[in-house]
C-alpha positions as CSV (number, residue, x, y, z in Angstrom):
1,M,110.8,134.9,140.8
2,K,109.5,138.6,140.6
3,K,106.0,137.3,139.9
4,R,104.7,134.4,142.0
5,I,104.3,131.1,139.9
6,F,101.1,129.4,140.9
7,L,100.5,125.4,140.9
8,S,97.9,126.2,138.3
9,A,96.5,129.3,137.5
10,P,93.4,130.1,135.7
11,C,93.5,131.5,132.0
12,M,91.0,133.4,130.5
13,G,90.5,133.4,126.9
14,E,89.2,136.6,124.6
15,N,85.4,135.7,125.0
16,E,84.7,135.3,128.8
17,L,83.6,139.1,129.5
18,K,81.8,139.3,126.1
19,Y,79.8,136.2,126.9
20,I,79.1,137.4,130.3
21,Q,78.1,141.2,129.3
22,E,75.5,139.2,126.6
23,V,74.0,137.4,130.0
24,F,73.7,140.4,132.0
25,Q,72.3,142.2,128.8
26,S,69.5,139.4,128.9
27,N,69.1,139.6,132.2
28,Y,69.2,135.6,132.8
29,I,71.7,135.8,135.4
30,A,69.8,133.0,137.4
31,P,70.3,129.0,136.9
32,V,68.6,129.2,133.6
33,G,69.5,130.7,130.3
34,E,70.9,130.4,126.8
35,Y,74.5,129.8,128.0
36,L,73.7,127.3,130.5
37,D,72.2,125.0,127.3
38,R,75.0,126.3,125.2
39,F,77.6,124.9,128.1
40,E,75.8,121.8,128.3
41,Q,75.9,121.0,124.7
42,N,79.3,122.0,124.4
43,I,80.3,119.2,126.7
44,K,78.2,116.6,125.1
45,D,79.4,117.6,121.8
46,Y,83.3,117.3,123.1
47,T,82.9,114.2,125.2
48,G,80.3,112.0,122.9
49,V,78.0,111.9,125.9
50,T,74.4,112.4,124.9
51,N,73.1,113.9,128.2
52,A,74.6,116.4,130.7
53,L,73.7,118.7,133.7
54,A,76.0,121.4,134.8
55,V,75.8,122.1,138.4
56,V,77.5,124.0,141.3
57,S,80.7,121.6,141.8
58,G,82.2,118.4,140.7
59,T,81.3,117.0,144.1
60,A,77.6,118.0,143.5
61,A,77.8,116.0,140.4
62,I,78.7,113.1,142.2
63,H,76.5,113.4,145.0
64,L,73.6,113.4,142.6
65,A,74.9,110.4,140.7
66,L,74.7,108.4,144.0
67,R,71.2,109.8,145.0
68,V,69.9,108.8,141.3
69,L,71.9,105.0,141.8
70,G,69.6,104.7,144.9
71,I,72.8,104.7,147.0
72,G,71.6,105.2,150.4
73,S,72.3,104.1,154.4
74,G,74.5,101.2,154.9
75,D,75.3,100.8,151.3
76,D,78.9,100.1,150.8
77,V,80.6,102.4,147.8
78,L,84.3,101.6,146.7
79,A,86.4,104.6,145.9
80,S,89.9,105.6,145.0
81,S,91.8,106.2,148.2
82,F,94.5,108.3,146.3
83,T,92.1,111.2,145.5
84,F,90.8,114.8,146.5
85,I,88.0,114.4,149.7
86,G,85.7,115.7,147.0
87,S,85.5,112.8,145.3
88,V,84.4,110.9,148.2
89,S,82.6,112.9,150.5
90,A,79.2,112.8,148.7
91,I,79.4,109.0,149.9
92,L,79.1,110.6,153.8
93,Y,76.4,112.8,152.4
94,Q,74.1,109.6,151.5
95,N,75.1,107.7,155.0
96,A,76.9,105.1,152.9
97,N,80.1,103.3,153.7
98,P,83.3,104.2,151.6
99,V,85.7,101.2,151.1
100,F,89.0,102.6,149.8
101,I,90.7,100.6,147.2
102,D,94.6,101.6,146.8
103,S,96.7,102.7,143.7
104,D,98.9,100.6,141.3
105,T,102.3,101.7,140.3
106,A,101.2,101.2,136.3
107,S,99.1,104.6,136.6
108,W,99.1,105.8,140.3
109,N,95.2,105.5,139.8
110,L,92.9,102.9,141.1
111,S,94.4,99.2,140.9
112,P,92.4,97.1,138.6
113,K,94.0,93.8,140.3
114,L,93.1,94.9,144.3
115,L,89.5,95.9,143.1
116,N,88.5,92.4,141.3
117,K,90.4,90.7,144.1
118,Y,88.4,92.6,147.0
119,L,85.2,91.9,144.5
120,C,85.8,88.2,144.4
121,T,85.9,87.9,148.1
122,C,83.8,90.4,149.9
123,K,80.8,89.3,151.7
124,K,78.8,92.4,151.3
125,K,78.5,93.5,147.6
126,P,79.2,97.1,147.0
127,K,76.6,99.4,145.3
128,A,78.9,101.6,143.3
129,L,82.5,102.4,142.6
130,I,83.7,106.1,142.3
131,V,86.9,105.7,140.3
132,T,89.1,109.2,140.1
133,H,91.5,110.0,136.9
134,L,94.2,111.6,139.1
135,Y,96.0,114.8,137.8
136,G,94.4,114.5,134.5
137,M,96.0,111.0,133.6
138,S,93.7,108.1,132.7
139,A,93.1,105.3,135.0
140,D,93.1,101.9,133.7
141,I,89.6,102.4,132.8
142,E,88.4,99.9,130.4
143,K,89.4,96.9,132.7
144,I,87.9,98.6,135.7
145,A,84.6,99.0,133.6
146,E,84.7,95.3,132.7
147,I,85.2,94.4,136.4
148,C,82.3,96.6,137.4
149,R,80.3,95.1,134.5
150,L,81.0,91.2,135.8
151,H,80.3,91.9,139.5
152,G,77.1,94.2,138.7
153,V,78.5,97.4,140.3
154,Y,77.8,100.8,138.9
155,L,80.6,102.8,137.9
156,I,80.8,106.6,138.5
157,E,83.9,108.3,136.9
158,D,85.6,111.3,138.7
159,A,87.1,112.7,135.9
160,A,87.5,116.3,137.4
161,E,91.0,116.6,136.6
162,S,90.7,115.0,133.3
163,L,88.5,117.0,130.9
164,G,90.2,116.4,127.4
165,A,92.0,112.9,128.4
166,T,91.1,109.9,126.7
167,F,91.9,106.0,126.8
168,N,92.0,104.2,123.2
169,N,90.5,107.8,121.8
170,K,87.8,107.7,124.2
171,Q,87.1,110.6,126.6
172,T,87.4,110.0,130.2
173,G,84.5,110.5,132.3
174,T,82.5,108.3,129.7
175,F,83.2,104.8,130.2
176,G,81.0,104.4,133.4
177,D,77.3,104.8,134.0
178,F,78.2,108.4,135.3
179,G,80.7,110.8,134.6
180,I,81.7,114.2,136.2
181,Y,83.8,117.2,135.5
182,S,85.1,120.2,137.6
183,F,85.6,123.3,136.8
184,N,87.1,124.8,140.1
185,G,89.6,128.0,139.2
186,N,92.5,126.0,139.0
187,K,91.1,123.1,136.4
188,I,92.2,122.8,132.6
189,L,88.7,124.6,132.1
190,T,87.2,126.8,135.0
191,T,84.1,128.7,135.3
192,S,85.6,129.8,138.6
193,G,83.4,127.3,140.3
194,G,81.5,124.7,139.0
195,G,81.0,120.9,137.5
196,I,78.9,118.8,135.2
197,L,77.4,115.3,135.5
198,V,77.0,113.5,132.2
199,S,75.3,110.4,131.3
200,Q,74.5,108.4,128.0
201,N,71.0,107.5,130.3
202,K,68.6,110.2,129.8
203,A,66.2,109.1,132.4
204,W,69.0,109.2,135.1
205,I,70.2,112.8,134.2
206,E,66.6,114.0,134.2
207,K,66.1,112.6,137.6
208,A,69.2,114.4,138.6
209,K,68.1,117.7,137.1
210,F,65.0,117.1,139.2
211,Y,67.1,116.8,142.7
212,A,69.0,119.6,141.4
213,T,66.4,122.2,141.2
214,T,65.0,121.4,145.0
215,A,63.0,118.7,143.4
216,K,59.8,120.9,142.4
217,E,57.0,118.9,141.1
218,P,55.3,120.4,138.1
219,C,52.9,122.3,139.5
220,T,52.1,125.9,139.5
221,H,52.8,126.5,143.2
222,Y,56.0,124.8,144.6
223,E,55.0,121.1,145.6
224,H,57.5,118.5,147.1
225,K,56.9,115.0,147.2
226,E,61.1,114.3,147.7
227,Y,63.8,116.5,149.2
228,G,66.3,118.0,146.7
229,Y,69.2,120.6,146.5
230,N,69.7,123.8,145.0
231,Y,72.7,122.6,142.6
232,R,72.4,124.0,139.4
233,M,75.1,126.3,137.7
234,S,74.2,129.8,136.7
235,N,73.9,131.3,133.6
236,V,77.1,133.6,134.4
237,L,79.2,131.0,134.9
238,A,78.1,128.9,132.3
239,A,79.1,131.8,129.8
240,I,82.6,131.8,131.2
241,G,82.4,127.9,130.4
242,V,81.6,128.1,127.1
243,A,84.4,130.6,126.3
244,Q,86.9,128.2,128.1
245,M,85.8,125.5,125.6
246,E,86.6,127.1,122.6
247,V,90.4,127.1,124.0
248,L,90.1,123.6,125.7
249,D,92.2,121.8,123.0
250,K,94.9,124.6,123.2
251,R,95.2,124.5,127.3
252,V,95.4,120.6,126.8
253,S,98.4,121.3,124.4
254,Q,99.9,123.8,126.6
255,K,99.7,121.7,129.7
256,Q,101.5,118.7,127.7
257,Q,104.3,121.1,126.4
258,I,105.0,122.2,130.1
259,F,105.3,118.4,131.0
260,S,107.7,117.8,128.0
261,W,109.8,120.7,129.3
262,Y,109.9,119.0,132.8
263,Q,110.9,116.0,131.2
264,E,113.4,117.5,129.0
265,C,115.1,119.0,132.1
266,L,114.6,116.5,134.7
267,G,114.4,113.0,132.7
268,D,118.2,112.2,133.1
269,V,117.9,112.6,137.1
270,K,117.5,109.0,138.3
271,E,115.9,110.1,141.5
272,I,113.0,111.6,139.9
273,K,110.0,109.3,138.3
274,F,107.0,111.2,136.6
275,M,103.4,110.0,137.0
276,P,103.1,107.4,134.1
277,E,100.9,107.5,131.2
278,L,99.4,104.3,130.5
279,Q,99.7,102.6,126.8
280,N,96.7,103.6,124.6
281,S,95.8,106.7,126.7
282,R,96.7,110.4,126.5
283,G,96.7,112.4,129.9
284,N,95.9,116.1,129.8
285,R,98.7,116.5,132.2
286,W,96.5,118.8,134.3
287,L,99.8,118.8,136.7
288,T,103.0,117.6,136.4
289,T,103.6,115.3,139.1
290,V,106.8,113.6,140.4
291,A,108.0,111.5,143.1
292,F,111.6,111.1,144.4
293,D,113.6,108.1,145.7
294,K,115.3,109.6,148.5
295,T,115.2,113.5,149.0
296,P,112.0,114.6,151.1
297,Y,110.0,116.2,148.9
298,M,109.5,119.3,151.6
299,K,113.0,120.0,151.0
300,I,112.3,120.9,147.2
301,L,108.9,122.4,148.3
302,Q,110.7,124.9,150.5
303,A,113.0,125.5,148.3
304,L,110.7,126.3,145.5
305,E,108.5,128.4,148.2
306,A,111.8,130.5,148.9
307,V,111.7,131.9,145.4
308,N,108.1,132.3,145.0
309,V,107.0,129.2,143.4
310,E,104.2,127.4,144.5
311,S,104.2,123.2,144.6
312,R,102.1,121.0,146.4
313,P,102.4,117.3,148.2
314,L,100.7,114.6,146.2
315,W,97.0,114.0,147.7
316,K,97.2,112.0,151.6
317,P,95.4,108.9,150.7
318,M,91.8,108.9,151.8
319,H,92.3,105.7,154.2
320,L,94.9,107.6,156.0
321,Q,92.5,110.5,156.7
322,P,91.3,110.7,160.6
323,L,87.8,111.0,159.1
324,F,88.0,107.6,157.4
325,Q,89.9,105.8,160.2
326,E,86.9,103.0,160.6
327,C,86.5,102.6,157.0
328,T,87.4,99.2,155.1
329,K,90.4,99.6,153.2
330,V,92.1,97.2,150.5
331,V,95.8,98.6,150.4
332,D,99.2,97.6,149.3
333,D,100.6,100.8,150.7
334,T,101.2,102.1,146.9
335,S,99.4,105.1,147.6
336,E,101.1,105.9,151.1
337,R,104.5,105.6,149.5
338,L,103.6,108.1,146.7
339,F,102.1,110.8,149.1
340,S,105.6,110.3,151.4
341,Q,107.8,110.8,148.2
342,G,105.8,113.1,145.8
343,L,105.0,116.7,144.7
344,C,103.0,118.4,142.0
345,L,105.1,121.0,140.1
346,P,103.7,124.5,138.6
347,S,101.6,123.5,135.7
348,S,100.3,127.0,134.7
349,V,99.8,127.2,130.9
350,T,101.3,131.0,131.4
351,M,104.4,129.5,132.4
352,T,107.4,129.5,129.9
353,K,110.3,127.3,129.0
354,K,112.3,129.4,131.0
355,D,110.4,129.4,133.9
356,V,110.2,125.5,133.9
357,Q,114.2,125.6,133.4
358,S,114.5,127.9,136.4
359,I,112.3,125.5,138.5
360,C,114.3,122.5,137.5
361,N,117.5,124.3,138.2
362,I,116.4,125.0,141.8
363,M,115.4,121.0,142.0
364,K,118.7,119.8,140.8
365,G,120.6,122.0,143.5
366,V,118.7,120.2,146.2
367,L,119.2,117.1,145.0
368,E,122.5,117.4,144.3
């Protein structure tokens, strides 16, 4: 390729620079201002939640959720194993113990069956579950939420990659006690860096905001009875977010179109399996992901890299990471197989059908 094709490059709309200029003219470039309020309202309107808090990252949002829920030293927290470390590192911040649950083949996301089996047999009751909606595709979230309710486990949805994805026409990130979204540079909506915490519980979000703004007591001077964090998003980044929200539905449609092009080109290749979409769900297809039956994914990755095309292996499961060797795990090898066989394909919204066809031809050449 003459120009590098990235895995998921950011794409700016028409108003980002305009809104940033308005922020600079107002001189509200700190973590307070009109656009911060507008961005939080945009997310609330889009997802249907009643409370939202914009912060510096999705991981910070998860950390705040755990803190507000009282998760602390020695507590067990369940989590998807097949995910990015940012989904689970906040468990360590709270000195809690991760317990990793494997995926199922129906969704590639956390297995409700394994989750229920563990909760019915474990001797120590976990305090919470962090479930990841992987690569923009919904987990079997209604079943997972019901299992959590039955066992008295708080549910935190890591919807970092799945803004715009739905299950039974309800937005991912809105089924649990808390939901989080990420706006990192490669996400479907980006503020360059940032995240947001959402909940229907107003008191919880107010407490999270207190912790996110250094836990300053309501005094004229700086008074602190608890420790907090410097976690609030800036008004400048929020201005980018407001502009990005204006084109979010368009971006979701573009990602789904890219997936359909891959499916059209590769759907008849028996060795390739696409990440499945659960019945009654609608993924945003943030990344098109595939698994190969026999061919090592590195052969495909290297062939694409040779022509200046970026791809990436699927996540190495957390229970295989050296950091988590001693943690409890509930696995059936599903995520390990996917990690050994799978690849994330370029899914930037600036790609054309011709780009996708060229990538597919390269892949077919290796497979043949």
